[in-house]
VOTIRO-426051 format. One record per atom (N, C-alpha, C): x, y, z; residue in one letter. Coordinates in steps of 0.1 Angstrom, whole numbers, padded with zeros to 4 digits, always signed. Example, Ala and Ser with C-alpha at 12.3 -4.5 7.8 and 13.67 -1.06 7.14 Angstrom:
# residues 2
+0132-0057+0078A +0123-0045+0078A +0132-0033+0078A +0128-0022+0071S +0137-0011+0071S +0129+0000+0079S 
# end
This chain:
# residues 342
+0806+0840+0771M +0806+0827+0778M +0792+0821+0775M +0793+0809+0770T +0781+0802+0765T +0776+0791+0774T +0783+0788+0785H +0779+0778+0794H +0781+0783+0809H +0775+0776+0818S +0777+0780+0832S +0788+0771+0838S +0799+0777+0843P +0810+0769+0849P +0805+0764+0862P +0813+0755+0867D +0811+0749+0881D +0812+0761+0891D +0822+0769+0889V +0825+0780+0899V +0827+0793+0892V +0819+0803+0895L +0820+0817+0890L +0827+0825+0901L +0838+0831+0899I +0846+0839+0909I +0845+0853+0905I +0841+0862+0915V +0840+0876+0912V +0852+0882+0921V +0862+0887+0914G +0873+0893+0921G +0886+0885+0918G +0895+0891+0911A +0908+0884+0907A +0919+0888+0916A +0916+0889+0929G +0927+0891+0939G +0934+0877+0941G +0944+0877+0950L +0951+0865+0952L +0943+0853+0957L +0933+0856+0966A +0925+0846+0972A +0917+0839+0961A +0910+0847+0952G +0902+0842+0941G +0910+0834+0931G +0922+0839+0928L +0931+0832+0918L +0936+0819+0924L +0940+0819+0937A +0945+0807+0943A +0934+0796+0944A +0922+0801+0947A +0910+0791+0947A +0908+0786+0933A +0908+0795+0923G +0905+0791+0909G +0915+0781+0904G +0928+0783+0907R +0938+0773+0903R +0936+0759+0909R +0934+0759+0922D +0931+0746+0928D +0919+0739+0923D +0908+0747+0920L +0896+0741+0915L +0898+0736+0901L +0906+0743+0893A +0909+0738+0879A +0917+0725+0880A +0927+0724+0889R +0935+0712+0891R +0926+0700+0895R +0915+0703+0902A +0906+0692+0906A +0896+0689+0895A +0897+0695+0883G +0889+0691+0872G +0876+0699+0871G +0874+0710+0879L +0862+0718+0878L +0864+0730+0869L +0853+0734+0863S +0854+0745+0854S +0852+0758+0862S +0860+0768+0858V +0861+0781+0866V +0860+0793+0856V +0853+0803+0860H +0853+0816+0852H +0855+0827+0862H +0864+0836+0859I +0868+0847+0869I +0864+0861+0862I +0858+0869+0871L +0855+0883+0866L +0862+0893+0875L +0866+0904+0870D +0872+0914+0878D +0869+0928+0872D +0867+0938+0880K +0863+0951+0876K +0875+0959+0870K +0887+0955+0874S +0899+0962+0870S +0905+0957+0857S +0916+0963+0853R +0922+0959+0840R +0932+0947+0842R +0936+0945+0854G +0946+0934+0857G +0941+0925+0868G +0951+0918+0874V +0948+0909+0885V +0957+0911+0897V +0954+0904+0908S +0962+0904+0920S +0957+0914+0931S +0946+0922+0928G +0940+0930+0938G +0950+0939+0945G +0951+0938+0959R +0960+0947+0966R +0975+0944+0964R +0978+0932+0958A +0992+0929+0954A +0994+0935+0941A +0993+0948+0940A +0992+0955+0927A +1006+0960+0923A +1008+0961+0910T +1020+0966+0904T +1016+0977+0894T +1021+0989+0896R +1018+1000+0886R +1029+1000+0875R +1026+1001+0863W +1035+1002+0852W +1036+1016+0847W +1048+1022+0849L +1050+1036+0845L +1059+1037+0833L +1055+1045+0823E +1064+1047+0811E +1072+1059+0814E +1085+1058+0813L +1095+1068+0816L +1106+1068+0807L +1108+1078+0799D +1119+1079+0789D +1119+1067+0780D +1107+1062+0776G +1106+1051+0766G +1108+1038+0772G +1108+1036+0785R +1110+1023+0791R +1099+1022+0802R +1096+1009+0806I +1086+1006+0816I +1092+1005+0829I +1087+1012+0839V +1092+1011+0853V +1081+1004+0861V +1083+0993+0868R +1073+0986+0876R +1075+0991+0890R +1063+0994+0897V +1063+0998+0910V +1052+0991+0918V +1055+0986+0930D +1046+0980+0939D +1040+0990+0948D +1027+0994+0946H +1022+1004+0955H +1011+0999+0965H +1009+0986+0964G +1000+0980+0974G +1008+0971+0983G +1005+0958+0983A +1013+0949+0992A +1028+0950+0988A +1037+0951+0998Q +1051+0954+0995Q +1059+0941+0995Q +1055+0931+1001Y +1062+0918+1002Y +1053+0907+1007Y +1057+0895+1007F +1049+0885+1013F +1058+0875+1021F +1052+0868+1031T +1059+0858+1039T +1054+0844+1034T +1061+0834+1039A +1058+0820+1035A +1058+0811+1048A +1048+0814+1057K +1048+0807+1070K +1040+0794+1069K +1031+0793+1059N +1022+0781+1059N +1028+0771+1050N +1024+0758+1053D +1030+0747+1046D +1027+0747+1031D +1015+0751+1027Q +1012+0750+1012Q +1021+0760+1004Q +1023+0772+1009L +1032+0781+1002L +1046+0777+1002L +1051+0771+1014R +1065+0767+1015R +1068+0756+1005R +1058+0748+1001I +1059+0737+0991I +1061+0744+0977I +1054+0754+0975L +1055+0761+0962L +1068+0769+0960L +1073+0774+0971L +1083+0784+0971L +1096+0780+0963L +1101+0768+0965P +1113+0765+0957P +1111+0766+0942P +1100+0762+0937D +1097+0763+0922D +1096+0778+0918D +1090+0786+0927L +1088+0800+0924L +1102+0807+0923L +1111+0803+0933V +1124+0809+0933V +1132+0804+0921V +1131+0791+0918K +1138+0785+0907K +1135+0792+0893K +1123+0795+0892H +1118+0801+0879H +1121+0817+0879H +1126+0822+0890G +1129+0836+0890G +1117+0845+0893G +1106+0839+0897I +1093+0846+0900I +1094+0853+0913I +1101+0847+0922V +1102+0852+0936V +1117+0852+0941V +1120+0861+0949R +1133+0861+0956R +1131+0867+0970R +1141+0864+0979E +1141+0870+0992E +1145+0884+0991E +1139+0893+0998W +1142+0907+0998W +1148+0912+1011W +1143+0907+1022A +1148+0912+1035A +1144+0902+1045A +1150+0903+1057Q +1145+0895+1069Q +1141+0904+1080Q +1134+0914+1077G +1129+0923+1087G +1133+0937+1083G +1128+0947+1090F +1131+0961+1086F +1133+0970+1098F +1142+0980+1097P +1144+0989+1108P +1132+0998+1110P +1132+1005+1122V +1121+1013+1126V +1126+1028+1127V +1119+1037+1122L +1122+1051+1123L +1112+1057+1133L +1117+1063+1144N +1109+1071+1153N +1116+1084+1157N +1111+1090+1167K +1117+1103+1172K +1132+1102+1175K +1136+1090+1180S +1150+1088+1184S +1159+1084+1172S +1154+1083+1160G +1162+1079+1149G +1158+1066+1144G +1167+1060+1136I +1165+1047+1130I +1171+1036+1139I +1163+1027+1143K +1167+1016+1151K +1166+1003+1143K +1178+0996+1143S +1178+0983+1136S +1171+0972+1144S +1168+0961+1137R +1162+0949+1144R +1170+0937+1140R +1169+0927+1149K +1175+0914+1146K +1168+0908+1134K +1176+0900+1126A +1170+0893+1114A +1158+0884+1119A +1148+0884+1111G +1136+0875+1114G +1134+0866+1103G +1121+0863+1100H +1118+0854+1089H +1119+0861+1075H +1121+0854+1065P +1123+0861+1052P +1110+0868+1047P +1112+0879+1040R +1102+0886+1033R +1105+0885+1018R +1096+0880+1010Y +1098+0877+0996Y +1091+0888+0987Y +1097+0890+0976I +1091+0899+0966I +1092+0892+0952I +1085+0898+0942C +1086+0894+0928C +1094+0904+0921C +1105+0901+0915P +1113+0911+0908P +1105+0918+0896P +1096+0911+0891D +1088+0917+0880D +1075+0924+0885D +1074+0925+0899G +1062+0932+0905G +1054+0922+0912G +1048+0927+0923M +1040+0918+0932M +1028+0912+0925M +1023+0918+0915S +1012+0912+0908S +1015+0899+0901S +1029+0896+0899T +1033+0885+0892T +1028+0872+0898T +1027+0872+0912L +1023+0859+0919L +1008+0856+0915L +1000+0866+0914G +0986+0863+0909G +0986+0858+0895G +0995+0864+0886K +0996+0859+0872K +1000+0845+0871K +1008+0840+0881V +1013+0826+0881V +1001+0817+0884V +0992+0821+0894F +0980+0813+0896F +0971+0814+0884F +0970+0825+0877L +0961+0826+0866L +0966+0818+0854L +0979+0818+0851Q +0985+0811+0840Q +0988+0797+0843Q +0991+0794+0855G +0996+0780+0859G +1011+0779+0859G +1017+0773+0868L +1031+0772+0869L +1036+0760+0861L +1029+0749+0860E +1033+0738+0852E +1029+0739+0837E +1037+0733+0829S +1036+0735+0814S +1023+0730+0809S +1017+0720+0816H +1005+0714+0811H +0992+0721+0816H +0994+0731+0824E +0982+0738+0830E +0978+0749+0820E +0965+0750+0819K +0959+0760+0810K +0955+0773+0818K +0956+0785+0812P +0952+0797+0819P +0937+0796+0824P +0934+0802+0835L +0921+0803+0840L +0913+0813+0831L +0901+0810+0827P +0893+0820+0820P +0891+0833+0828P +0894+0844+0823L +0893+0857+0830L +0887+0868+0821L +0877+0875+0827E +0872+0887+0821E +0875+0899+0830E +0883+0909+0824T +0886+0921+0831T +0876+0932+0827T +0876+0943+0834K +0867+0954+0832K +0853+0949+0833K +0850+0940+0841A +0837+0934+0843A +0831+0936+0857A +0825+0948+0858L +0820+0952+0871L +0806+0946+0874L +0805+0938+0884V +0793+0931+0888V +0784+0941+0896V +0772+0943+0892T +0763+0953+0898T +0751+0946+0906T +0748+0933+0903A +0737+0927+0909A +0738+0912+0909A +0732+0905+0918L +0731+0890+0919L +0717+0885+0917L +0715+0874+0911H +0702+0867+0911H +0705+0852+0913H +0696+0846+0920K +0697+0831+0922K +0685+0824+0915K +0688+0814+0907N +0678+0806+0900N +0673+0796+0910N +0661+0798+0915Q +0655+0790+0926Q +0653+0776+0921Q +0650+0774+0908H +0647+0760+0904H +0660+0752+0902H +0670+0758+0896E +0683+0751+0894E +0694+0754+0904E +0691+0763+0913A +0700+0766+0924A +0713+0772+0920A +0714+0777+0907D +0727+0783+0903D +0726+0798+0905D +0737+0805+0903W +0737+0820+0905W +0739+0827+0891W +0734+0839+0890R +0736+0847+0879R +0741+0861+0884R +0751+0867+0877V +0755+0880+0881V +0753+0889+0869V +0749+0902+0872V +0747+0911+0861V +0758+0921+0861V +0764+0923+0849L +0775+0932+0847L +0770+0946+0845L +0779+0956+0846E +0775+0970+0844E +0769+0973+0831E +0773+0965+0820D +0767+0968+0807D +0755+0959+0804D +0750+0952+0815G +0737+0945+0813G +0739+0930+0810G +0751+0926+0806Q +0754+0912+0803Q +0753+0904+0816Q +0750+0891+0814V +0748+0882+0825V +0758+0870+0824V +0764+0867+0836R +0772+0855+0837R +0766+0846+0848R +0768+0833+0847S +0762+0824+0857S +0772+0813+0861S +0769+0806+0872G +0777+0795+0877G +0769+0787+0886G +0774+0774+0888R +0767+0765+0897R +0770+0770+0911R +0782+0775+0914T +0785+0781+0927T +0791+0795+0924T +0790+0804+0934L +0795+0817+0933L +0804+0820+0944L +0816+0826+0940V +0826+0830+0950V +0828+0845+0949V +0826+0852+0960L +0828+0867+0961L +0841+0870+0968L +0851+0874+0960N +0864+0877+0966N +0865+0892+0965N +0861+0899+0976M +0861+0913+0977M +0860+0917+0991M +0863+0930+0994P +0861+0934+1008P +0847+0932+1013P +0846+0929+1026A +0833+0926+1032A +0822+0936+1030A +0824+0949+1031P +0814+0959+1028P +0808+0958+1014P +0817+0955+1004Q +0812+0954+0990Q +0804+0941+0988Q +0809+0930+0995A +0802+0918+0994A +0788+0919+1000A +0787+0926+1012L +0774+0928+1019L +0765+0935+1010L +0769+0946+1003Q +0761+0954+0995Q +0755+0945+0983Q +0764+0937+0978L +0760+0929+0966L +0751+0918+0969L +0753+0911+0981A +0746+0899+0984A +0735+0901+0995A +0732+0913+0998E +0724+0917+1010E +0711+0908+1010E +0704+0906+0999G +0691+0900+0999G +0692+0885+1000G +0704+0879+1001F +0705+0864+1001F +0711+0858+1013F +0715+0867+1023L +0723+0862+1034L +0715+0857+1046L +0720+0846+1051R +0715+0841+1064R +0720+0850+1075R +0713+0851+1086P +0717+0861+1097P +0731+0859+1102P +0736+0846+1103E +0749+0844+1109E +0760+0848+1099E +0757+0846+1086V +0767+0850+1076V +0768+0866+1075V +0756+0872+1075R +0756+0887+1075R +0763+0892+1087R +0761+0886+1099A +0767+0891+1111A +0783+0890+1110A +0787+0879+1105A +0802+0877+1103A +0808+0888+1094A +0801+0890+1083L +0806+0900+1073L +0805+0914+1079L +0795+0917+1086E +0793+0931+1092E +0804+0933+1103E +0809+0923+1109A +0819+0925+1119A +0833+0929+1114A +0835+0926+1101V +0848+0929+1095V +0851+0944+1094V +0862+0949+1098R +0866+0963+1097R +0880+0964+1089R +0881+0975+1082Y +0893+0978+1075Y +0899+0991+1078Y +0912+0992+1077A +0919+1005+1077A +0923+1009+1063A +0921+1021+1059P +0925+1026+1046P +0940+1029+1046P +0945+1032+1034C +0959+1036+1033C +0961+1045+1020C +0966+1056+1022W +0971+1065+1011W +0985+1060+1008W +0988+1058+0995A +1001+1054+0990A +1006+1065+0981A +1019+1067+0981A +1026+1076+0971A +1037+1069+0964A +1038+1071+0951I +1049+1066+0943I +1058+1078+0939I +1070+1078+0942L +1079+1089+0938L +1091+1084+0930L +1092+1087+0917V +1103+1084+0909V +1113+1095+0910V +1124+1093+0916L +1133+1104+0921L +1144+1107+0910L +1148+1120+0911E +1159+1124+0903E +1172+1118+0908E +1174+1117+0921H +1186+1111+0926H +1183+1106+0940H +1191+1097+0945L +1189+1091+0958L +1202+1092+0966L +1202+1097+0978P +1214+1096+0987P +1216+1082+0992P +1228+1079+0997Y +1230+1066+1002Y +1221+1063+1014Y +1214+1052+1014L +1205+1047+1025L +1209+1033+1027L +1209+1029+1040D +1213+1015+1043D +1201+1006+1046D +1190+1009+1041W +1178+1001+1042W +1170+1000+1029W +1163+0989+1028V +1154+0988+1016V +1140+0990+1019V +1136+0988+1032G +1123+0991+1036G +1124+0996+1051G +1115+1005+1054L +1116+1012+1067L +1102+1013+1073L +1100+1008+1085E +1088+1010+1093E +1089+1024+1100E +1078+1031+1100I +1079+1045+1105I +1068+1048+1116I +1073+1053+1127E +1063+1058+1137E +1062+1073+1136E +1051+1077+1130H +1050+1091+1126H +1035+1094+1124H +1030+1106+1127P +1016+1109+1126P +1011+1108+1111P +1019+1110+1101V +1015+1109+1087V +1019+1096+1081V +1032+1092+1083L +1038+1081+1075L +1040+1068+1084L +1038+1057+1077A +1040+1044+1084A +1050+1035+1077A +1053+1038+1065W +1062+1029+1057W +1069+1036+1046W +1081+1032+1043A +1089+1037+1032A +1096+1025+1026A +1097+1024+1013A +1104+1014+1006A +1111+1019+0994A +1123+1014+0992L +1131+1017+0980L +1127+1006+0970L +1117+1009+0963D +1111+0998+0954D +1120+0994+0943D +1129+1002+0939H +1138+0998+0928H +1148+0987+0932H +1150+0985+0946T +1159+0974+0950T +1153+0961+0948T +1140+0960+0944K +1134+0947+0941K +1137+0943+0926K +1141+0952+0918R +1142+0950+0904R +1156+0945+0899R +1156+0938+0888A +1168+0933+0883A +1177+0944+0878A +1171+0955+0873V +1178+0967+0869V +1173+0978+0878V +1181+0982+0889P +1176+0991+0899P +1177+1006+0895P +1170+1009+0884D +1171+1023+0879D +1158+1026+0872D +1152+1037+0874P +1155+1048+0882P +1152+1045+0897P +1157+1054+0906P +1153+1052+0921P +1139+1055+0923P +1132+1046+0930V +1118+1048+0933V +1115+1046+0948V +1109+1056+0953L +1105+1056+0967L +1090+1054+0968L +1085+1044+0976V +1071+1042+0978V +1068+1045+0993V +1058+1053+0995L +1055+1058+1009L +1040+1053+1012L +1038+1048+1024H +1024+1045+1028H +1021+1054+1040H +1010+1060+1040A +1005+1068+1051A +1000+1059+1062A +1000+1065+1074S +0994+1057+1086S +0979+1055+1084S +0974+1045+1091A +0960+1042+1090A +0952+1053+1096A +0956+1059+1107E +0949+1070+1113E +0948+1082+1104E +0960+1086+1098W +0960+1098+1089W +0952+1095+1077W +0953+1083+1071S +0946+1079+1059S +0931+1080+1062S +0926+1075+1073Q +0912+1076+1077Q +0907+1090+1078Q +0915+1099+1084K +0911+1113+1086K +0911+1120+1073K +0919+1116+1064N +0921+1123+1051N +0916+1115+1039N +0906+1106+1041L +0902+1097+1031L +0897+1103+1019L +0891+1115+1020E +0884+1121+1009E +0892+1132+1002E +0905+1133+1005L +0914+1142+0998L +0914+1139+0983L +0917+1149+0975T +0920+1146+0961T +0934+1139+0960T +0936+1133+0949L +0949+1126+0947L +0961+1136+0948L +0959+1148+0943A +0969+1158+0943A +0972+1163+0957A +0961+1165+0965E +0962+1170+0979E +0969+1159+0988E +0965+1147+0986A +0972+1136+0994A +0986+1135+0991A +0990+1135+0978L +1004+1134+0974L +1012+1146+0980L +1007+1158+0979S +1014+1169+0984S +1017+1168+0999S +1007+1164+1007R +1009+1163+1021R +1018+1151+1025R +1018+1140+1018I +1027+1129+1020I +1041+1133+1017I +1043+1140+1006I +1057+1144+1002I +1062+1154+1013I +1054+1163+1017E +1058+1173+1027E +1062+1166+1040E +1055+1156+1044A +1059+1149+1057A +1072+1141+1054A +1073+1135+1043A +1086+1128+1040A +1098+1137+1039A +1096+1149+1034Q +1107+1158+1033Q +1112+1162+1047Q +1102+1164+1056E +1106+1167+1070E +1114+1156+1076E +1111+1143+1073L +1118+1132+1079L +1131+1129+1072L +1131+1129+1059F +1143+1125+1051F +1152+1136+1045F +1145+1147+1042G +1153+1158+1035G +1146+1162+1023G +1151+1173+1017P +1145+1179+1005P +1146+1170+0993P +1155+1161+0992W +1156+1152+0980W +1144+1145+0977W +1135+1142+0987V +1123+1135+0985V +1114+1142+0975V +1114+1156+0975G +1105+1163+0967G +1110+1165+0952G +1123+1161+0950R +1128+1163+0936R +1125+1150+0928R +1113+1150+0922C +1108+1139+0915C +1107+1140+0900C +1110+1130+0893R +1108+1130+0879R +1093+1128+0876R +1086+1120+0884T +1072+1119+0883T +1067+1114+0897T +1055+1117+0901A +1049+1113+0914A +1034+1111+0912A +1029+1102+0920M +1015+1100+0920M +1010+1094+0933M +0997+1095+0936A +0991+1089+0948A +0980+1079+0944A +0978+1070+0954H +0967+1060+0952H +0961+1058+0965H +0947+1057+0965R +0940+1054+0978R +0935+1040+0978R +0939+1033+0989W +0934+1020+0992W +0924+1021+1003W +0911+1020+0999R +0901+1022+1009R +0900+1010+1018R +0903+0998+1014Y +0902+0986+1022Y +0916+0980+1022Y +0926+0987+1028A +0939+0982+1027A +0942+0971+1036A +0938+0971+1049L +0942+0962+1059L +0930+0958+1068L +0927+0945+1069P +0916+0942+1079P +0921+0944+1093P +0914+0952+1101T +0917+0954+1115T +0909+0946+1124T +0897+0941+1119Q +0889+0932+1127Q +0884+0922+1118Q +0885+0909+1121T +0882+0898+1112T +0872+0889+1119T +0866+0880+1111H +0859+0868+1116H +0869+0857+1117H +0866+0846+1125P +0877+0836+1128P +0879+0826+1117P +0872+0826+1106W +0873+0815+1096W +0880+0820+1084W +0887+0811+1077P +0894+0815+1065P +0885+0819+1054P +0872+0815+1054F +0862+0819+1044F +0849+0817+1050F +0839+0822+1044L +0825+0820+1048L +0817+0813+1037L +0809+0803+1040A +0802+0795+1030A +0787+0795+1034A +0779+0797+1025Q +0764+0796+1026Q +0760+0787+1014Q +0761+0774+1016D +0759+0764+1005D +0767+0767+0993D +0761+0771+0982N +0769+0774+0970N +0773+0789+0968N +0773+0796+0979L +0777+0810+0979L +0789+0811+0989L +0801+0816+0984V +0813+0816+0993V +0819+0830+0993V +0823+0834+1005F +0829+0847+1006F +0844+0845+1010F +0853+0851+1003L +0867+0850+1006L +0872+0863+1013L +0883+0862+1020G +0888+0874+1027G +0880+0877+1040G +0886+0886+1048G +0879+0891+1060G +0881+0881+1071G +0888+0870+1069G +0890+0860+1080G +0904+0862+1086G +0906+0855+1097G +0918+0856+1105G +0929+0846+1100G +0932+0847+1087G +0942+0837+1081G +0956+0842+1081G +0959+0853+1088G +0973+0858+1089G +0974+0871+1081G +0986+0876+1078P +0988+0888+1070P +0980+0888+1058P +0976+0900+1053P +0966+0900+1041P +0971+0892+1029P +0984+0893+1025H +0988+0886+1013H +0988+0871+1016H +0993+0867+1027E +0994+0853+1030E +0980+0847+1034E +0972+0855+1041G +0959+0852+1045G +0949+0850+1034G +0951+0859+1023G +0943+0858+1011G +0945+0844+1004G +0957+0840+1003R +0960+0827+0996R +0954+0816+1004R +0956+0817+1018Q +0950+0806+1026Q +0935+0805+1025Q +0929+0817+1024S +0914+0818+1023S +0910+0811+1010S +0917+0814+0999G +0914+0808+0986G +0916+0793+0986G +0927+0788+0991W +0930+0774+0992W +0919+0766+1000W +0916+0772+1012A +0906+0765+1020A +0892+0765+1014A +0888+0776+1007A +0875+0776+1000A +0875+0766+0989A +0886+0764+0982A +0887+0755+0971A +0884+0741+0976A +0890+0737+0988E +0888+0724+0994E +0873+0722+0997E +0867+0732+1002Y +0852+0732+1005Y +0844+0729+0992Y +0847+0737+0982L +0839+0736+0969L +0842+0723+0962L +0854+0718+0962I +0857+0705+0956I +0848+0694+0963I +0847+0695+0976E +0838+0685+0983E +0824+0688+0980E +0820+0700+0980Y +0806+0704+0978Y +0801+0700+0964Y +0809+0701+0954L +0805+0698+0940L +0807+0684+0936L +0811+0675+0945K +0813+0661+0942K +0799+0655+0937K +0800+0647+0926P +0787+0641+0921P +0780+0633+0931P 
# end
């Protein structure tokens, strides 16, 4: 990158991508960095190779809602293009008394090609005239510097390279943002970030040999170990092979945060076998993933935090994580468009 963009965004989760797309539409230059290989953050899709074919599995955010006006406006086009479809209108609950159904509620939407697709739409643009947002992956930011004379920001990557921008957006969990920006924060901004708390989540992906008949696609669970089960293959155009995704409870995940992947997977499968039967353990392949900052349990009241030309996304009370992230990004874009006016 040979020039400093108007906005440098660290973190290609949905909030950062939503902000980037709106900023680009307003005519501002944007550059996005992410430490991972892909985009969409917790709205992640794992690609598994099985018998010469690719199997997509959502192991982070399982679905999204569309309660805010801005997303409802986008939804018809997303559905028209096959990017999004309705999956369910609520989920039954499994507890000690068995499975209890619920009345239909508001729609829950999924992406047939994986939940990360929505982030890719923001990245690439939905309209034919829109250009992809500039993105660097595998770009871990290790330090920040502020140019006092020109008031712009510089970030240092793990390999020593430097990127800069007139404004800087940090789209990452509050503890990581605090660690990175510690030396630059005003007391009130630091206090707001320090107040944010997260619950972790262990997730398991089980590609099954076979699946008995089940009359649910997603299931909320009241159990010491498990909190959620989803038949992930029901999201796909070709629902084969059967895939079960399990999320552990926040309490269990916190107590067992430092388990190895193999240990966590074994214990989750054991708990699921006790609930559902031995078929859960008959897997063609299985793996675990730890989400250290899965769900904000305590937030600050704003959709984003701004300290002049330094903006923090996430951690605010904008609603469910998937929807709240987009709201955070859109609100921050409005602020930066006004801030960067000539």
